[in-house]
C-alpha positions as CSV (number, residue, x, y, z in Angstrom):
1,M,130.1,97.4,37.7
2,E,132.7,95.6,36.2
3,Y,136.8,97.3,37.2
4,L,140.5,97.0,37.6
5,I,142.9,97.5,40.2
6,R,146.4,98.6,39.4
7,K,149.1,100.5,40.6
8,G,149.0,104.5,39.6
9,E,151.0,105.6,36.2
10,K,152.2,109.4,36.5
11,Q,149.2,110.3,34.0
12,D,146.5,109.2,36.4
13,I,147.6,112.3,38.2
14,P,144.9,114.9,37.3
15,A,142.2,112.1,38.4
16,L,144.1,111.5,41.8
17,L,143.9,115.2,42.6
18,S,140.4,115.4,41.6
19,L,139.6,112.5,44.0
20,I,141.7,114.2,46.3
21,K,139.7,117.6,46.3
22,E,136.4,114.6,45.9
23,L,137.5,113.7,49.1
24,A,138.0,117.2,50.9
25,L,134.5,118.5,49.6
26,F,133.4,115.9,51.9
27,E,135.5,116.4,55.0
28,K,134.0,119.8,54.6
29,A,137.6,121.2,54.3
30,P,137.5,121.6,50.5
31,N,140.3,124.9,51.2
32,E,142.7,122.6,52.6
33,V,144.0,121.3,49.6
34,V,147.6,122.7,48.3
35,V,148.9,120.1,47.0
36,T,149.6,120.2,43.1
37,I,149.7,117.8,40.0
38,Q,153.7,119.4,40.0
39,D,153.6,118.2,43.4
40,L,152.2,114.9,42.7
41,E,154.1,114.2,40.5
42,Q,157.3,115.2,41.7
43,D,156.6,113.2,44.8
44,G,155.1,109.9,43.2
45,F,157.5,109.8,40.4
46,S,160.9,111.7,40.7
47,K,164.0,109.0,42.2
48,N,162.9,109.8,45.8
49,A,159.3,109.1,45.6
50,V,158.1,109.4,49.0
51,F,154.7,107.7,48.1
52,T,152.7,104.9,45.5
53,F,148.6,104.2,44.6
54,F,146.3,102.4,43.3
55,V,144.0,103.1,40.8
56,A,140.0,101.7,40.4
57,E,139.2,101.9,36.6
58,T,136.3,101.4,35.1
59,V,136.1,99.2,31.5
60,E,135.5,102.7,29.9
61,K,139.2,103.8,31.2
62,Q,137.3,105.8,34.0
63,I,139.3,106.0,37.5
64,V,136.7,106.1,40.0
65,G,139.2,105.4,43.6
66,I,142.3,105.6,44.3
67,A,144.5,104.0,47.5
68,L,147.3,106.1,48.3
69,Y,150.2,105.0,50.7
70,Y,153.5,104.9,51.5
71,I,156.4,103.2,53.6
72,K,156.9,104.1,57.2
73,Y,159.4,103.1,60.5
74,S,158.7,102.1,64.1
75,T,161.6,102.6,66.3
76,W,159.9,99.7,67.8
77,K,158.9,97.4,65.1
78,G,160.3,98.6,62.1
79,K,159.3,99.2,58.5
80,C,155.1,99.9,58.3
81,I,153.2,101.0,55.6
82,F,150.9,104.0,56.0
83,L,148.0,104.3,54.3
84,E,146.8,108.1,53.7
85,D,143.6,107.3,52.0
86,I,141.2,105.4,50.1
87,I,138.9,107.6,48.4
88,V,135.8,106.2,45.9
89,K,133.4,108.6,43.7
90,E,130.2,108.5,45.6
91,S,129.0,107.4,43.0
92,F,130.5,103.8,43.0
93,R,130.4,103.7,46.3
94,K,129.0,100.5,47.8
95,F,130.6,98.0,44.8
96,G,133.4,97.2,46.8
97,I,135.9,99.1,45.2
98,G,137.5,100.2,48.4
99,K,137.6,96.6,49.9
100,K,139.8,96.1,46.6
101,L,141.9,98.9,46.6
102,F,142.2,98.0,50.4
103,L,143.6,94.4,49.9
104,E,145.6,95.7,47.4
105,V,147.5,97.7,49.9
106,V,147.5,94.3,51.8
107,K,148.6,92.8,49.2
108,V,151.6,94.8,49.0
109,A,152.3,95.1,53.3
110,K,152.4,91.4,53.1
111,A,155.1,91.3,50.3
112,I,157.6,94.1,51.7
113,K,157.0,92.1,55.4
114,V,155.9,95.1,56.8
115,K,155.2,94.4,60.7
116,R,152.4,96.8,60.8
117,M,150.3,99.1,58.7
118,E,147.8,102.0,59.5
119,W,145.5,104.4,58.5
120,Q,143.3,107.0,60.0
121,V,139.4,107.8,60.4
122,L,137.7,110.1,61.1
123,N,135.7,110.0,64.6
124,W,132.6,111.5,62.4
125,N,133.2,109.2,59.2
126,E,130.6,106.3,60.4
127,S,130.6,104.8,57.4
128,A,134.3,104.5,56.8
129,I,134.4,103.2,60.8
130,A,132.1,100.4,59.8
131,F,133.3,100.0,56.4
132,Y,137.1,99.3,58.6
133,K,135.6,97.3,61.9
134,K,134.4,95.0,59.2
135,L,137.8,93.7,57.9
136,N,138.7,93.4,61.5
137,A,140.6,96.5,62.0
138,Q,141.8,97.3,65.1
139,F,141.3,100.9,66.5
140,D,143.3,102.6,68.8
141,D,141.7,105.6,71.4
142,E,145.4,105.8,72.6
143,W,147.4,108.0,70.7
144,I,146.7,111.7,70.0
145,N,147.6,112.8,66.4
146,C,150.4,115.5,66.7
147,K,151.0,118.7,63.9
148,L,152.6,121.5,62.5
149,T,151.6,123.1,59.4
150,E,153.9,124.4,57.2
151,E,153.7,127.7,58.1
152,E,154.3,127.1,61.9
153,I,157.8,124.8,60.5
154,N,158.5,128.2,58.9
155,N,158.4,130.0,61.9
156,F,159.6,127.7,64.5
157,F,162.9,129.3,64.7
158,S,161.9,133.0,64.3
159,N,160.6,133.9,67.6
């Protein structure tokens, strides 16, 4: 399997969204994706872009995987990278694409001297857990994820 890893470009946004939807289907939440092409273009390529991504592209120019990340800040550690998602099309898994995408983000983390690289994995996603274990990742069972939805945020002060 021949492919290359490169930085994502604006014209890759439709493929990015398609892979996001494929991941949502895999995670049994296909109706949860509300982000649009316009959102991704604005949030990834405006003056105040909030994410960056890499793509895995075949020699036929088909995008078969992505790694999307952003910079975050830890009050204790300083600058960190959060790897939001690695997504590889199901038919292209087991060719090392996910690992190459992961390593590309690690290169960025090293180049910009972050103090930590973080990501999440669903507790039932055994193949992803095994993948990260092979990479000697630390698993944290101490922290609990918390969130407010857009609706909850919008209604927060209305009570």
